[in-house]
C-alpha positions as CSV (number, residue, x, y, z in Angstrom):
1,M,-28.2,-25.0,-6.7
2,K,-30.3,-25.1,-3.6
3,N,-29.8,-23.4,-0.2
4,L,-28.1,-20.4,-1.7
5,K,-28.2,-16.9,-0.1
6,K,-26.7,-13.9,-2.0
7,I,-24.1,-12.0,-0.1
8,K,-22.5,-8.6,-0.6
9,G,-20.1,-8.4,-3.6
10,D,-17.2,-6.2,-4.4
11,A,-16.0,-4.0,-7.3
12,S,-15.6,-6.9,-9.6
13,F,-18.0,-8.7,-12.0
14,R,-18.4,-11.7,-9.6
15,Q,-21.4,-12.7,-7.6
16,F,-21.2,-14.5,-4.2
17,F,-23.6,-16.8,-2.4
18,R,-23.4,-18.5,0.9
19,K,-24.5,-22.1,0.6
20,Q,-25.8,-24.2,3.6
21,N,-24.6,-27.8,3.3
22,N,-25.1,-30.7,5.8
23,G,-23.1,-29.5,8.8
24,Y,-21.0,-26.8,7.1
25,K,-21.2,-23.6,4.9
26,S,-19.5,-22.7,1.7
27,I,-19.2,-19.8,-0.7
28,V,-20.3,-20.1,-4.4
29,I,-18.5,-17.7,-6.7
30,V,-20.3,-17.1,-10.0
31,A,-18.4,-15.3,-12.8
32,T,-19.6,-15.0,-16.4
33,R,-17.1,-12.2,-17.2
34,E,-13.3,-12.6,-16.8
35,K,-14.2,-16.2,-15.9
36,F,-10.6,-17.6,-16.3
37,K,-9.2,-15.1,-13.8
38,N,-12.1,-15.1,-11.3
39,L,-12.5,-18.9,-11.2
40,I,-9.4,-20.8,-12.4
41,V,-6.7,-18.3,-11.5
42,Y,-8.3,-17.4,-8.1
43,D,-8.2,-21.1,-7.1
44,A,-4.7,-21.6,-8.5
45,I,-3.3,-18.7,-6.4
46,N,-5.2,-20.1,-3.3
47,K,-3.5,-23.4,-3.9
48,I,-0.1,-21.7,-3.9
49,L,-1.0,-19.9,-0.7
50,N,-2.2,-23.1,1.1
51,K,0.8,-25.0,-0.1
52,N,2.9,-22.4,1.8
53,K,0.8,-22.6,5.0
54,I,-1.0,-19.3,4.3
55,L,-4.7,-19.5,5.0
56,A,-6.7,-19.2,1.8
57,P,-10.1,-20.7,0.7
58,K,-9.9,-24.3,-0.4
59,L,-11.8,-25.5,-3.4
60,Y,-14.8,-27.8,-2.7
61,S,-16.2,-28.2,-6.2
62,E,-16.1,-26.5,-9.6
63,N,-18.4,-26.4,-12.6
64,Y,-16.5,-24.2,-15.0
65,N,-19.0,-24.8,-17.8
66,K,-21.7,-23.4,-15.6
67,N,-19.5,-20.4,-14.5
68,Y,-19.0,-21.2,-10.8
69,I,-16.7,-22.6,-8.1
70,E,-17.6,-23.6,-4.5
71,I,-15.0,-22.7,-1.9
72,E,-14.4,-22.7,1.8
73,D,-16.3,-20.1,3.8
74,F,-14.3,-17.9,6.1
75,G,-17.3,-16.3,7.6
76,N,-18.1,-12.6,7.9
77,K,-15.4,-11.2,10.1
78,T,-13.0,-9.1,8.0
79,V,-9.9,-7.7,9.7
80,F,-11.3,-4.3,8.7
81,E,-14.3,-4.8,10.9
82,I,-12.2,-5.8,13.8
83,L,-9.9,-2.8,13.5
84,K,-12.8,-0.4,13.4
85,K,-13.7,-1.4,16.9
86,K,-12.4,1.1,19.5
87,K,-11.2,-1.6,21.9
88,T,-9.0,-3.3,19.3
89,N,-5.3,-3.0,19.9
90,K,-4.6,-1.9,16.4
91,I,-0.7,-2.1,16.6
92,K,-0.9,-5.6,18.0
93,F,-3.2,-6.7,15.3
94,F,-1.1,-5.1,12.6
95,K,2.0,-7.0,13.9
96,K,0.0,-10.2,13.0
97,I,-0.8,-8.8,9.6
98,I,2.9,-7.9,9.0
99,N,3.9,-11.4,10.0
100,Q,1.4,-12.8,7.5
101,L,2.7,-10.5,4.7
102,Q,6.3,-11.4,5.3
103,K,5.4,-15.1,5.2
104,I,3.6,-14.4,1.9
105,Q,6.7,-12.7,0.5
106,L,8.8,-15.8,1.2
107,I,6.7,-17.8,-1.3
108,K,8.9,-19.3,-4.0
109,D,6.3,-21.1,-6.0
110,K,5.4,-19.5,-9.3
111,K,3.7,-22.5,-11.0
112,I,0.9,-24.8,-10.0
113,K,-1.6,-27.2,-11.6
114,N,-5.1,-25.6,-11.8
115,F,-8.4,-27.6,-11.5
116,K,-8.4,-28.1,-15.3
117,N,-5.0,-29.9,-14.8
118,N,-3.1,-27.3,-16.7
119,N,-0.1,-25.4,-15.4
120,Y,-0.7,-21.9,-14.2
121,T,2.4,-19.6,-14.0
122,I,2.1,-16.3,-12.0
123,P,3.0,-13.5,-14.4
124,K,5.5,-10.8,-13.8
125,Y,4.5,-7.3,-12.8
126,H,6.0,-5.6,-15.8
127,R,6.7,-1.8,-15.9
128,K,4.2,-1.5,-18.9
129,L,1.4,-2.8,-16.7
130,L,2.3,-0.3,-13.9
131,I,2.0,2.5,-16.5
132,K,-1.2,1.1,-18.0
133,E,-2.8,0.8,-14.5
134,A,-1.9,4.4,-13.5
135,S,-3.1,5.7,-16.8
136,L,-6.6,4.7,-15.6
137,F,-6.6,8.0,-13.7
138,C,-6.1,9.7,-17.0
139,D,-8.6,7.7,-19.0
140,W,-11.5,8.0,-16.6
141,Y,-11.0,10.6,-13.8
142,A,-9.1,13.2,-15.8
143,K,-11.3,12.7,-18.9
144,K,-14.4,13.4,-16.8
145,N,-12.9,16.5,-15.0
146,I,-10.7,18.2,-17.6
147,P,-12.0,20.2,-20.7
148,K,-11.7,18.3,-24.0
149,N,-9.3,20.9,-25.5
150,K,-6.8,20.4,-22.7
151,M,-7.1,16.6,-22.4
152,N,-4.5,15.6,-25.0
153,T,-1.8,17.8,-23.5
154,F,-2.6,16.5,-20.0
155,S,-2.7,12.9,-21.1
156,K,0.7,13.2,-22.8
157,K,2.4,14.9,-19.9
158,F,0.8,12.5,-17.3
159,K,1.9,9.4,-19.1
160,D,5.4,10.7,-19.7
161,I,5.8,11.5,-16.0
162,V,4.4,8.1,-14.9
163,S,6.8,6.4,-17.4
164,K,9.7,8.2,-15.9
165,L,8.7,7.4,-12.4
166,T,8.6,3.7,-13.1
167,L,12.2,3.9,-14.4
168,K,13.2,5.2,-10.9
169,I,12.0,2.0,-9.2
170,K,15.0,0.3,-7.8
171,L,14.0,-3.2,-6.5
172,K,13.6,-6.3,-8.6
173,N,10.3,-8.0,-9.6
174,N,11.0,-11.2,-7.7
175,I,8.4,-11.3,-4.8
176,F,4.9,-12.8,-4.6
177,V,2.6,-9.7,-4.7
178,H,-1.1,-10.2,-3.7
179,R,-1.8,-6.8,-5.4
180,D,-4.8,-5.9,-3.3
181,F,-3.4,-6.6,0.2
182,H,-5.5,-4.5,2.5
183,V,-7.6,-5.1,5.6
184,S,-10.9,-5.7,3.8
185,N,-9.3,-8.6,1.9
186,L,-8.1,-10.2,5.2
187,M,-10.5,-12.4,7.1
188,Y,-10.2,-13.4,10.8
189,F,-11.0,-17.1,10.9
190,N,-10.4,-19.6,13.7
191,N,-8.0,-17.1,15.2
192,R,-5.9,-16.9,12.0
193,I,-5.6,-14.3,9.3
194,G,-7.0,-15.7,6.0
195,I,-6.4,-14.2,2.6
196,I,-9.1,-13.7,-0.1
197,D,-9.4,-11.9,-3.4
198,S,-6.0,-13.0,-4.6
199,Q,-6.8,-13.7,-8.3
200,D,-4.7,-10.6,-9.4
201,A,-1.4,-11.9,-7.8
202,L,1.8,-11.3,-9.7
203,I,5.5,-11.5,-9.2
204,G,6.6,-8.0,-8.5
205,N,8.1,-5.4,-6.1
206,K,8.6,-6.1,-2.4
207,A,7.2,-2.7,-1.5
208,Y,3.9,-3.1,-3.3
209,D,1.8,-5.0,-0.8
210,L,3.0,-2.9,2.1
211,A,2.0,0.2,0.3
212,S,-1.4,-1.3,-0.4
213,L,-1.8,-2.2,3.3
214,I,-0.5,1.1,4.8
215,D,-2.0,3.5,2.3
216,D,-5.4,1.8,2.2
217,V,-8.1,4.1,0.8
218,R,-10.9,2.4,2.8
219,F,-9.2,2.5,6.2
220,K,-8.2,5.9,7.5
221,T,-5.2,6.1,9.7
222,S,-2.9,9.0,10.8
223,E,0.5,9.6,9.2
224,K,2.1,8.8,12.6
225,F,0.3,5.4,12.6
226,K,1.3,4.7,9.0
227,N,4.9,5.3,10.0
228,R,4.7,3.0,13.0
229,I,3.4,0.2,10.8
230,Y,6.0,0.9,8.1
231,N,8.8,0.7,10.8
232,L,7.3,-2.6,12.2
233,Y,8.0,-4.1,8.7
234,I,11.4,-2.6,8.2
235,K,12.7,-3.8,11.7
236,K,12.0,-7.4,10.6
237,E,13.8,-7.1,7.3
238,K,17.5,-7.8,7.9
239,K,18.8,-7.7,4.3
240,L,16.8,-4.8,3.0
241,N,18.2,-1.7,1.3
242,I,16.0,0.6,3.2
243,H,16.6,3.7,0.9
244,H,15.7,1.8,-2.2
245,F,12.7,0.3,-0.4
246,K,11.4,3.7,0.7
247,N,11.8,5.1,-2.8
248,D,9.8,2.2,-4.3
249,F,7.2,2.3,-1.6
250,E,6.4,6.0,-2.3
251,I,6.4,5.6,-6.1
252,L,4.2,2.5,-5.9
253,S,1.8,4.0,-3.3
254,I,1.2,7.1,-5.6
255,L,0.8,5.0,-8.8
256,R,-1.5,2.6,-7.1
257,N,-3.7,5.4,-5.7
258,L,-3.8,7.2,-9.1
259,K,-5.0,3.9,-10.5
260,I,-7.7,3.6,-7.7
261,I,-9.1,7.0,-8.5
262,G,-9.4,5.9,-12.1
263,I,-11.1,2.7,-11.2
264,F,-13.6,4.3,-8.7
265,T,-14.5,6.8,-11.4
266,R,-15.0,4.0,-13.9
267,L,-17.2,2.1,-11.5
268,S,-19.3,5.2,-11.2
269,V,-19.5,6.2,-14.8
270,R,-19.6,2.8,-16.5
271,D,-21.1,0.5,-13.9
272,G,-23.4,2.9,-12.0
273,K,-21.5,2.0,-8.6
274,K,-21.4,5.5,-7.2
275,N,-20.7,4.6,-3.6
276,Y,-17.0,4.4,-4.4
277,L,-16.7,8.1,-5.2
278,K,-16.8,9.0,-1.5
279,L,-13.4,7.3,-1.1
280,I,-11.8,9.6,-3.7
281,P,-11.0,12.6,-1.4
282,Y,-9.0,10.4,1.0
283,T,-7.2,8.8,-1.9
284,W,-6.1,12.2,-3.1
285,K,-4.9,13.0,0.5
286,L,-2.7,9.8,0.4
287,I,-1.3,10.9,-2.9
288,D,-0.4,14.4,-1.7
289,M,1.1,13.0,1.5
290,R,3.4,10.6,-0.4
291,M,4.4,13.3,-2.9
292,G,5.4,15.4,0.1
293,K,8.7,17.2,-0.3
294,N,10.3,14.5,-2.5
295,F,11.8,16.2,-5.6
296,I,11.2,13.1,-7.7
297,F,7.5,13.8,-7.7
298,Q,7.8,17.5,-8.5
299,D,6.6,17.3,-12.1
300,L,3.6,15.2,-11.1
301,K,2.8,17.5,-8.2
302,N,2.9,20.5,-10.6
303,L,0.8,18.8,-13.3
304,L,-1.9,17.7,-10.8
305,K,-1.9,21.2,-9.0
306,E,-2.3,22.9,-12.4
307,N,-5.2,20.8,-13.5
308,F,-7.0,19.9,-10.3
309,K,-7.0,23.0,-8.2
310,K,-9.8,21.5,-6.2
311,R,-9.6,17.8,-5.5
312,I,-13.0,17.0,-7.1
313,T,-14.7,13.7,-6.9
């Protein structure tokens, strides 16, 4: 393909190129690994979002046999870049993000025709998957930092605690979950917030995407600010059991951030992407904050304190 300029990628196996067409630009996504998810599923989820009047990149063309799709270009302005500027009214902007999240959570479509003319159904966020994801902490981070003779005991205790925590989750898996809903995956395009990187979407817990947004490891905010954003969301939810929601929010935030520490370690060890390691100390801070004084996290707190006296990267 002509007129392609490589642009910065992310933590996935995909490559991104900006293409200059006659009068407009587009993004070409190339994926040779996890091709079905990164090309077919990504477009299918975008179709569901657009069908529900949520801004997501439209498909221009596809050549699945040659490992690429061409999609709408939302430019370079992420919401993360906007929020980093001192003059931005952060609360005002987060109100827009919360509005967008609550629209996404109203989506009822679970099935759509993909560009191969087959039905794609969004899977459920099963408990087993939550446990498997949190266990990435064990499989990569703990394995790197705990002596071999202690690893089996740690692994068994960790997985047992995580399994018990997932049993304490109260809300149903009945909500569209983007699964990576944070300000780096939101674009500001034509005065609207656009959603990217949605190929991992599942039908899951209502608290998950809010935890992803508020306890974002890339965007540091104070506990006071986090509470304000949380309350912005709660005030607009009329039929919510706030005690169940808070319970699930804390559990899912902790499990998600344990997973993230595992993923960042894997990116460093396996893929040589060491720049993610600098985000681990803040991820630890978020986990410690959410464990707080809540007795349901006491076993996890004790295990982590015993094995990670220093929050090493």
